[in-house]
N, C-alpha and C positions, 0 to 999 in steps of 0.2 A: 142353347139349352140352359145357360146360366143367366140369360137376360131377365127372366122373371124371378129366378131364384135369388138374385142379388138383393132383392127387396123383401125377402121372406126370411124369418128367423124361427126355425123350429125350436121349440122349447120342450125339453124332457123333464118330467116330474122327478123330483128328488126321490131316490130310493136308498137302500142301505149302502150301496157302492158310492153314491154321491155324497151321503153324509160322512162316509168314511174318508173321502177325499177332502171334504171341508175340515174335518178334525185333524187329518194328517199334516196339513201344511203348518198350522200353528204349533203342533207338537214337534215337528222337525226344528222349528225356530229356536227351541230352547237350547240348542247346541251352537247357535250362531256366533257366540263370542270365541269359542275354542276352535271351531272349524268352519269359518265363514264361507269359504269357497264351496266345500262339499254341501253345506246346507243350502247355498244359493242354487246349486245344480238340482238338488233334490226337490226343493220347493218349486223351481221352475217346471220341473217334469210333472209334479202333482197339479199345478195350476193349469198347465197346458192340457193335460188329460181331462181335467174337469170341464174346461171350456169346449174342447173339441167334441166331447160327448154330448154337448147340447144341454147341459143343466142350466137352470135359470141364472141369468146374470145378476150378480150382486157383489158384495164386498169380499168375494173369494180371493181377489187379487191383492188384498192388503198384505197377506203373508209374503207374496213376491216382492212388494215394495219394501217391506222390512228387511228381507234378505238382501236385496240390492244395496240398501243403505248400509247395512252391516258390513257387506263386502267392501264397499267404497270407503267407509270409515276406517276399515282395517288396512287400507292401502292396496287392495286387490282391484285396481281400476281395470286392468286388462281383462281379468277373469270375468268381472261384472259385465263389461261391454260384450265380450264374446258370448257370454250366456244369454244376454238379451237378444243379440243378433241370432243366436241359435234358436231361441224360443220363437222369434218372428218367422224364421225360415221354416221350422217344423210346423208352425201353426198354419202358415199359408199353404204348405204342401198338403196338410191334413184336410183342411176345409175345401180345398179345390179338387183333391183326388179321391179321398175316401168316400164321400157321399155316393159315388157311382160304383164303388168297388164291391158292394154287397158284404162288406166285413162287419157291419153292425150299425147301430143307430148313431150316426155321426151328424152333428149339426151342419146344416147347409150354410154357405156364405151369405152374409148380409153386409152391404156396403156401409150403411150408417153404423151398425154395431161394430163390425170389424175395424172400420176406420177409426172410430173412437178408442177402441181397445189398443190398436197399434200406436195411436198417439200417446196414450197413457204409458205404454210400455217404453217409449223413447223418452218421455218426459221424466220418468222416475230416475234413471241413471243421470240424466242431465242435471236434475235438481239435486241429487246426491252429490254430484261433482261440485256444484256450487257450494253446497254445505261443507264439503270436505275442504275446498279451497279457502273458505272463510275460516274454518277451524285452523288450518295451517297458517293463515295470516295472523290469527290471534296468538297461536303458539310462538310464531316468530317475533311478534311484537313483544310478548312477555319475555322471550329470550333476550331481545335487545335491551329491554328495560333492566333485566337482571345483570346483563353484561355492563351496562352503564353504571348501575349501582356498585358492582364489584370494582369497576375502574375508579369511580369517585372515592370509594372506601380505600382503595389502594393508594390513591394520591393523598388522601387525608392522613393515612398512616405514615406515608413518607414525609408529609409536612410536619406532623407531630414529632416524628423521630428527629427531623432536622432541627426543629425548634428546641427540643429538649437537649439535643447535642450542643447547640450553640449556647443555650442558657447555662448548661452545666460545665461544659469543657473550659470555657474562658475563665470563669471564676475559680474553678477547682484548680486549673493550672496555675493561676496566680497564687492561690493558697499554698499549693505545693512548693512553688519557688520561694515564697516568703517563709514558709515553715523551715525549709532547708537553711535559709539565711539565719533565722532565729536560733536554730539548734547550733549552728556554727559559732554564733556570737554570744550565746547565752552566758558563758563564763568569762570570756575576754572583754566583751563590750555590752553590758546589760542594757545600756541606753539604746543602742542600735537594735538589740533584740526586742526591746519594747516597741520600737517603731515598726519592726516587722510584724509583731503580733497585732499591732493596731491595724496594719494593712490587711492581715488575715481576717480580723473581725469585720472590717468594712467589706472585703470581698465576699465573705460568707453571708453578710446581710444583703448584699446585692443579688447573690444567687437565690436566696430565699424569696426576695421581692419579685425576681423575674419568673421564678417557678410558680409563684402565686398568680402572676399575670397570665402565664400560659394556661394554667388550670382554669382560671376565670373565663378565658376565651373559649376553651374547650367545653365548658358547661353550657355555653350558648343560651344565655337568657336566664339562667337561674339567679344570677345577680350580676351587677355591673362590675367591671374590673376595678380592683381597689388600688392599683398602682398604675403609673403611666406605662403604656406599651413602649417596647423598644423602638428606637428610631434615631435619626440624626440629631434630634433635639437633645439627646443624651450623649452625643459624641464627645463633648468636653469631659464628661464624667468618665467615660471609657478611657480616654487618653490619660487622665489623672490616675486612674487605677493602674494603668500599665506603668506609668512613672513610679508609682508607689512600690511596684514589684521590682524595681531596679533598672528598668530600661530607660534610655534617653529617647523620648518620643517628641517629635516636632510635628505640628499640624499646620498645613497650608490650605486655605480656601481660595479658589479663583472663580471669577465670573460672578454674575448677579445671583446672590443667594435668595432662594425662594422655596415655597412649599412644594413638595413632590407628591405624586400619587402614593397612597399608603403602601402598596406592594413594592414599589421602587425604593421608597424611603427605608422600609424594613430590610430589603435585600442589600442595599449599600451598607447599612449599619452592620448587618451580620457578616458581610464580607470583610469589613475592617476588623470587627471583633474576632472572627476566626483567624485572620491573618496574624493579629497580635498574639492569639493563643498558640498558633503554630510556631511563631518566633520564640515565645517564652519556653516552649517545650522542646524545640528541636534545634534552634540556631545556636551554634557554638559561640563562645566568647571570643571576639576578635583580638588582635594583637594590642589594640589600644586599651584593653581591659574593661571597657564598658560598651554594651550593645546599644547601637543607635538605630532608630527607626524613623523614617520620614514618610508621612502620610499626606497625600495631595488629593483634595476633593475639588473637582472642577465642574461648575454648572455651565453647560452649553445650551444653545437655543432649543434643541429638541432631544437632548440627552444629558445624563450626568455620568461623569467619569471619575474613577478613583484609582489611585496608585499607591502601593505600599512597598517601600524599599527598606531593606535592612543590610547591615554589613556583617552579619554573622559568619563565622568560619565554616559552619556545616549547614548548608541549606536543607529545608525540609524535603523529605522524599516525595517524589511526584506520584508515587503509587505505593500500594501496600495495604495494610489492614486498617489504616486510619480512614475517616470519612471527611476530614476537613476540606482538602482541596476538591474532591468530587462534590461535596455538598455546596461549596462556593460556585462551582461550575454549573451545577443543577439550578441554583437560584438565578444565575445570570441567563442561562438558556431558557428557563421557564418564562422570562420576560422578553424573549427575543433579543437578548443582549449578547455581548462578546466577552470572552474571558481568556486570559493567558496567565500562566504561572511558570516560573523557571529561574534558574540562576542568572545573576547579573554579570555582565563583562567586568572583570576586575574583582569579583568576589561578592558575596552576599546573595540575596534572593529578592525577586520582584513579583508582585501580584498586580495584575491590571484587569479592570473591568469597566465596560461601558454599557449603560442601560438606557434604551430609548424611553422617553417620558410616556409615550403612548402605551408601552407595555405594562405599566403599572395599573392601567385602567381596565384591563381585560378581566 
């Protein structure tokens, strides 16, 4: 009975009901953003009714495509696929059963027409799925980029805070120590007070120079740095400043002296600087009456090691509100290095760090 009918497509002229169905689909779509699933079901029903009734084939299914895409984009994938499968099932049942039921003018099945329409029905959610996956990948890519930007910004803030701490803490600690000496000796020994004030002037000038250097680097291209960057080339000046603050500091270099990667060079300098700062601020005066510090800088084949020993009576705290020792540890670990800090047997305090040369090139 259906052999000849499969190649025939009865077409019904558009009437008021047909025009109403054509207008109803786009009208329902206006609510697709607020209620995508309900809109999809309603548009599917209208589209199915229009086609089953045998009205002329045309762009009537565009409303269904828009409804499927809206539902998919809103994350209602399961509802979209179930609706599409429901449309297909109802359509097949209608075109195969209703033409012989005497219920009204229903279009008879056509292999070429129905096959094409069914292909379109399945292609629409598949295409919407691809679009949704692409949008999700774009969103994830943007999220990863923003996360990386936040991580880089956090690392940069940490670096800036560490640099400012190292620049200010050392010189201000020296200024504080020498100011106390100057106040104590101002009346009894004016000449020694003058020496202390001279050291304060030198330390404050050094602090200003290093602050300008950090600010110039942070400007990144507005102008070239106007003072040399901190590094082991200024280690002798650092030791002299500590001596001027009243400490007996000895410096020993071992191994073949050579240029280090910039990151490693700065890290070693800052570790020595912060150690001297901690000693000036926290180490108590030993029984001998003068605080002694011994700094050893050793150049190895694949690393550089530094050791700072003092004979202070009260070693610096290993934890607390300060950021000196944690900052030194962070510098060493950031370059895949090793760091230890703690009391020495027999009294005093020791800081040790070993940084691989390859770490400075990362």
